[in-house]
C-alpha positions in Angstrom: 0.0 0.0 0.0 1.4 3.4 -1.0 1.8 6.4 1.2 -1.2 8.5 1.8 -0.9 12.0 0.1 -0.5 14.7 2.7 -3.6 16.7 3.6 -3.9 19.9 1.7 -4.1 23.0 4.0 -7.5 24.7 4.2 -7.4 28.4 3.5 -10.5 30.5 4.3 -11.0 34.0 2.8 -13.8 36.1 4.3 -14.8 38.8 1.9 -14.6 39.0 -2.0 -13.6 42.7 -2.3 -10.4 43.8 -3.8 -8.3 42.3 -1.0 -10.0 38.9 -0.8 -10.0 38.4 -4.5 -6.3 39.3 -4.7 -5.6 36.6 -2.1 -7.7 34.0 -4.1 -5.9 35.0 -7.3 -2.5 34.7 -5.7 -3.3 31.2 -4.4 -4.9 29.8 -7.5 -2.0 27.5 -8.2 -1.1 26.7 -4.6 -1.4 23.2 -3.2 -4.2 24.2 -0.9 -8.0 24.2 -0.7 -9.3 27.8 -0.8 -12.8 28.7 0.4 -14.1 32.2 -0.4 -17.0 33.4 1.7 -19.1 36.4 1.0 -22.7 37.4 1.9 -23.2 38.8 -1.7 -22.8 36.7 -4.8 -21.0 39.5 -6.6 -17.8 41.5 -6.4 -18.6 45.2 -6.4 -16.4 48.1 -7.5 -17.4 50.5 -4.6 -15.6 53.6 -5.9 -18.2 53.9 -8.7 -21.3 53.2 -6.6 -22.1 56.9 -6.5 -22.5 56.8 -10.3 -25.2 54.1 -9.9 -26.8 56.4 -7.3 -26.8 59.3 -9.7 -27.9 57.3 -12.8 -24.6 57.5 -14.6 -24.1 53.7 -14.6 -26.2 50.6 -14.2 -25.5 48.1 -11.3 -24.3 45.4 -13.7 -21.6 47.8 -15.1 -19.7 47.8 -11.8 -20.3 44.3 -10.4 -19.5 40.8 -11.5 -20.5 37.4 -10.1 -17.8 36.0 -7.8 -18.2 32.5 -9.2 -17.5 33.9 -12.7 -14.4 35.6 -11.5 -12.9 32.5 -9.9 -14.3 29.9 -12.2 -10.8 29.0 -13.5 -9.3 28.7 -10.0 -9.4 24.9 -9.7 -8.7 24.9 -6.0 -11.3 27.6 -5.0 -14.9 27.2 -3.9 -17.4 30.0 -3.1 -19.9 30.1 -0.3 -22.7 32.6 -0.1 -23.0 33.1 3.6 -22.3 35.4 6.5 -19.7 35.0 9.3 -21.0 34.8 12.9 -17.8 34.3 14.8 -14.3 32.9 14.7 -13.1 30.2 17.1 -9.4 30.8 17.1 -8.7 27.9 19.5 -10.5 25.3 17.4 -9.5 27.0 14.1 -13.1 27.2 12.9 -15.1 30.0 11.2 -18.8 29.8 12.2 -21.2 30.8 9.5 -24.8 32.0 9.7 -26.0 28.8 8.0 -24.5 26.8 11.0 -21.5 25.5 9.1 -18.2 25.4 10.9 -15.4 25.9 8.4 -12.0 24.6 9.5 -9.0 26.6 8.6 -5.2 26.3 8.6 -5.0 29.9 7.3 -7.6 32.6 7.6 -7.8 35.9 5.7 -10.4 38.5 6.8 -11.1 41.2 4.2 -14.6 42.2 5.2 -14.3 45.9 4.5 -16.0 48.7 6.4 -19.5 50.1 6.9 -20.9 53.6 7.7 -20.2 55.3 11.0 -22.8 57.8 12.3 -20.6 58.7 15.3 -23.1 57.3 17.8 -26.3 58.5 15.9 -27.2 55.2 14.2 -30.8 56.4 14.2 -29.8 58.7 11.3 -29.1 55.8 9.0 -32.7 55.4 7.8 -33.0 59.0 6.8 -29.4 59.7 5.7 -28.3 56.5 4.0 -24.8 55.9 2.9 -23.8 54.0 -0.2 -21.9 50.8 0.4 -24.0 48.3 -1.6 -25.9 48.2 -4.9 -29.2 48.2 -3.0 -28.1 51.4 -1.2 -27.2 53.1 -4.5 -30.5 52.1 -6.1 -32.5 53.4 -3.2 -30.7 56.8 -3.3 -31.2 57.0 -7.1 -34.9 56.4 -6.7 -35.2 59.0 -4.0 -33.5 61.6 -6.1 -35.6 60.9 -9.2 -38.9 60.6 -7.2 -38.1 64.0 -5.6 -37.9 65.6 -9.0 -41.1 63.9 -10.1 -42.9 65.2 -7.0 -41.5 68.7 -7.6 -43.0 68.6 -11.1 -46.4 67.5 -9.8 -46.5 70.2 -7.1 -46.7 72.9 -9.7 -47.9 76.0 -7.8 -49.9 74.1 -5.2 -47.2 74.3 -2.4 -44.0 76.3 -3.2 -42.4 75.3 0.1 -42.9 71.6 -0.6 -41.6 72.1 -4.1 -38.4 73.7 -2.8 -37.9 70.8 -0.4 -38.3 68.3 -3.2 -35.5 70.1 -5.0 -33.1 70.3 -2.1 -30.3 67.7 -1.8 -27.8 67.5 1.1 -24.6 65.5 1.1 -22.9 65.2 4.5 -19.1 64.7 4.4 -16.4 66.4 2.4 -14.1 63.4 1.6 -13.7 62.0 -1.9 -17.1 60.2 -1.7 -19.0 63.3 -0.6 -17.3 65.5 -3.2 -18.0 63.1 -6.0 -21.6 62.5 -4.8 -22.4 66.2 -4.6 -21.0 66.9 -8.0 -22.8 64.0 -9.6 -26.2 65.0 -8.0 -25.7 68.5 -9.2 -25.1 67.4 -12.8 -27.9 64.8 -12.8 -30.6 67.1 -11.4 -29.7 70.3 -13.3 -29.5 68.5 -16.6 -32.6 66.5 -16.0 -34.5 69.7 -15.0 -33.3 71.4 -18.1 -34.0 68.6 -20.6 -36.7 66.3 -19.2 -39.1 68.4 -17.1 -41.5 71.1 -18.3 -41.9 72.9 -15.0 -38.4 72.7 -13.6 -35.3 74.7 -14.3 -31.7 74.3 -13.2 -32.0 77.4 -11.0 -34.6 75.6 -8.9 -32.1 72.9 -7.8 -30.3 73.3 -4.5 -27.4 70.9 -3.8 -25.5 71.4 -0.5 -22.3 69.7 0.7 -21.7 70.0 4.5 -18.3 69.4 6.0 -17.4 69.8 9.7 -13.7 70.5 8.9 -12.6 73.8 7.5 -11.6 72.3 4.1 -12.6 69.5 1.8 -10.5 66.4 0.9 -8.3 66.2 4.0 -5.9 63.7 2.3 -5.2 66.1 -0.6 -2.9 69.2 -0.6 -4.7 72.4 0.4 -4.4 73.8 -3.2 -6.2 70.9 -4.7 -8.9 70.9 -2.0 -9.5 74.6 -2.8 -9.7 73.8 -6.5 -12.3 71.1 -5.8 -14.4 73.5 -3.8 -14.3 76.0 -6.7 -15.3 73.3 -9.2 -18.2 72.3 -7.0 -19.4 75.8 -6.7 -19.2 76.2 -10.5 -21.6 73.3 -10.7 -24.0 75.2 -8.4 -23.2 73.2 -5.2 -23.3 75.2 -2.0 -20.3 74.1 0.1 -20.6 74.7 3.9 -17.3 74.2 5.7 -16.7 74.2 9.5 -20.3 73.3 10.2 -21.7 70.2 11.9 -25.0 68.3 11.3 -26.8 68.1 14.7 -29.9 66.3 13.6 -31.4 64.4 10.7 -35.1 63.6 10.0 -37.0 62.1 7.1 -37.5 65.5 5.5 -34.8 67.8 6.9 -31.3 68.2 8.2 -30.3 70.5 11.1 -27.0 72.3 10.5 -26.0 74.1 13.7 -29.3 75.8 14.7 -30.6 76.0 11.1 -33.1 73.4 9.9 -33.1 72.9 6.2 -36.0 71.0 4.5 -34.6 68.4 2.1 -35.9 65.6 0.0 -32.7 63.6 -0.1 -29.9 63.4 2.5 -26.8 61.3 1.7 -24.3 60.3 4.4 -20.6 60.3 3.4 -19.0 61.4 6.6 -17.4 58.4 8.2 -16.8 54.7 8.2 -16.1 52.0 10.7 -14.7 48.5 10.3 -16.6 45.3 10.2 -16.7 43.4 13.6 -13.6 41.4 12.8 -11.8 42.7 16.0 -14.7 41.3 18.1 -14.6 37.9 16.3 -10.9 37.6 17.1 -10.8 39.4 20.5 -8.0 41.5 18.9 -6.9 45.1 19.6 -8.5 47.7 17.4 -8.2 51.4 16.7 -10.9 54.0 17.2 -12.5 53.0 13.9 -12.7 49.4 14.9 -9.9 48.2 12.6 -7.8 45.4 13.7 -4.2 46.5 14.6 -2.0 44.1 12.6 1.6 43.2 12.6 3.9 44.5 9.8 3.3 41.3 7.8 -0.5 41.8 8.2 -1.0 39.0 10.6 -2.9 39.4 13.9 -0.7 39.5 17.0 -0.8 36.1 18.7 -2.3 34.5 15.6 0.3 34.0 12.9 -2.2 32.0 10.9 -4.8 34.8 10.7 -4.4 37.9 8.4 -6.6 41.0 8.3 -6.4 43.3 5.2 -8.2 46.2 3.5 -10.5 48.5 5.4 -10.7 46.0 8.2 -7.1 46.4 9.1 -5.1 49.2 10.7 -1.8 49.1 8.9 1.3 51.3 9.5 3.6 51.7 6.5 7.4 51.7 6.6 7.2 55.5 6.7 5.2 55.4 10.0 2.0 56.6 8.3 -1.3 54.7 8.2 -2.0 52.9 4.9 -5.2 54.4 3.4 -8.3 52.4 3.0 -8.4 52.5 -0.8 -8.7 49.8 -3.4 -5.0 49.8 -4.5 -3.9 49.3 -0.9 -6.4 46.4 -0.3 -5.2 44.7 -3.6 -1.5 45.1 -2.6 -2.2 43.7 0.9 -4.1 40.7 -0.6 -1.1 40.0 -3.0 1.3 40.1 0.0 -0.7 37.7 2.1 -1.1 35.3 -0.8 2.7 35.3 -1.2 3.1 34.5 2.5 0.6 31.6 2.4 1.9 30.2 -0.8 5.5 30.3 0.6 4.4 28.6 3.8 2.6 25.9 1.9 5.8 25.2 -0.1 7.8 25.3 3.1 9.8 28.3 1.9 10.7 31.5 3.7 7.8 33.9 3.4 8.1 37.6 2.8 8.2 39.7 5.9 7.0 43.3 6.0 4.2 44.6 3.8 5.3 47.7 1.8 2.6 49.9 0.4 3.3 51.6 -3.0 1.3 54.8 -3.0 0.2 55.6 -6.5 -1.6 58.9 -5.5 -5.0 60.2 -4.6 -7.8 60.9 -7.1 -11.2 62.5 -6.8 -13.7 63.6 -9.5 -16.0 66.6 -9.3 -18.3 65.8 -12.2 -17.9 65.9 -15.9 -14.3 66.7 -17.0 -13.4 68.0 -13.5 -11.2 66.2 -11.1 -8.1 66.5 -8.8 -5.1 64.2 -8.7 -2.2 64.2 -6.3 0.8 62.0 -7.2 3.3 63.7 -4.9 5.7 64.6 -7.6 2.9 66.2 -9.7 -0.5 67.6 -9.0 -3.3 67.8 -11.6 -6.7 69.5 -11.8 -9.4 69.9 -14.4 -9.7 67.8 -17.5 -6.3 66.2 -17.4 -7.0 64.9 -13.9 -10.4 63.7 -15.0 -8.8 61.6 -17.8 -6.4 60.1 -15.3 -9.2 59.4 -12.9 -11.4 57.7 -15.6 -8.5 55.6 -16.9 -7.6 54.4 -13.4 -11.1 53.5 -12.5 -11.7 51.6 -15.7 -8.4 49.7 -15.1 -9.6 48.5 -11.7 -12.9 47.1 -12.9 -13.0 43.3 -12.5 -13.4 42.2 -16.2 -12.9 43.3 -19.8 -16.7 43.5 -20.4 -17.2 46.0 -17.6 -14.2 48.1 -18.8 -15.6 48.4 -22.3 -19.2 49.2 -21.1 -18.1 51.8 -18.6 -15.7 53.4 -21.0 -18.3 53.6 -23.7 -21.0 54.9 -21.3 -18.7 57.6 -20.0 -17.8 58.7 -23.6 -21.5 58.8 -24.5 -22.4 60.8 -21.4 -19.5 63.2 -22.1 -20.7 63.8 -25.6 -24.4 64.0 -25.0 -24.7 65.0 -21.3 -27.2 62.0 -21.1 -27.4 59.7 -18.1 -29.1 56.5 -19.3 -29.9 54.8 -16.0 -32.5 57.2 -14.8 -34.9 54.5 -13.6 -37.1 54.6 -10.5 -37.1 51.0 -9.3 -37.8 49.1 -6.1 -41.3 50.6 -5.6 -44.6 48.9 -6.3 -47.3 50.7 -8.2 -49.3 51.6 -5.1 -46.3 52.8 -3.2 -45.0 54.7 -6.2 -48.3 56.6 -6.5 -48.3 57.3 -2.8 -44.7 58.6 -2.9 -45.4 60.8 -5.9 -48.7 62.0 -4.7 -50.5 61.2 -8.0 -52.8 58.5 -9.4 -50.8 57.3 -12.4 -47.2 57.0 -11.4 -44.5 56.6 -14.1 -42.3 53.5 -13.9 -39.3 55.2 -15.6 -37.8 58.6 -15.8 -35.9 59.8 -18.8 
């Protein structure tokens, strides 16, 4: 009787974002069994979710089925499930379905969610955008608000003003991009698609508690972004805090502003990975990891992406952006692959910073590469190229590139659909008897 083949190590990856997929890709030829767990069946390019929320792209343009992405990875299986806890002593991951997944190596790449700084009750009325469902709900709210403004006519001028007021809370890249996109969508739609609305009726406001936008960018580019937003008609309020949020208004200081749509882009917090592991975390809940991205006391567990608090070789925190998560995933894959082959693994993770990018609408953006800073159309071209490059497949790159080119030429946003509401609810929301199913 021949010798029994050695057991292949079990590698579990939680999360199919940029980091998790980078690990799976790096291990696709390893002599190990890889299990990829995610509560969604698709990989989502989150940096472009705001374009779905503002009708610039359709959901399928920025998402791809996880099983399709890894179908050629012979050693990889996919589970649609949620993680409940991690038993580090027994080396098991407990899933919501009741399954206990054994692991020899565990990678946690579960990303981040919105932080309302202790006011979680605001989440219902000021949604953030982290999923396709979030983006579709916000898109519908924006478009329904314009439909309601059109039906108000002269019946209630105050209600009409409220329906045409949109507030974005948070002045980071997400907030800046969202405010600019809402301004472009609503003003062009008012000008082209509605008989009783005009661009001058639209009021888009961006509220930031700090005294400047885009804290991670140089002050000169932040100031340029502010001017670009103001050229789009966005009112930028700096150094002001939101003190209350309701279904139809936002309180800024002691001023209450009626608004139809309020979008939260002010903060994030990590997934509960630190709780699962009983590990030390920073103020945002991110697991504080060792230089090689493993968890202190658990050399077989790695945490990456927005879930991890990583300090670079320069002593600065590694930002929670897609390139960083992808690089961390590649690094962890190299460590695991070397360990499986009984070779010396790489030690410290080294982040290569390729710069910061933020767009402010059509042909406006800012880019900071350290050695050069760009603004305007040239920065927008760089931003567009970079985002197309990071999409998961060739089909998405072609579709998004073509859609952006068409929108640039025609000013048209083709995904102006109100979805997710039944006929009765739609009519109630619009305040009319025969509610439209599509807009535009």
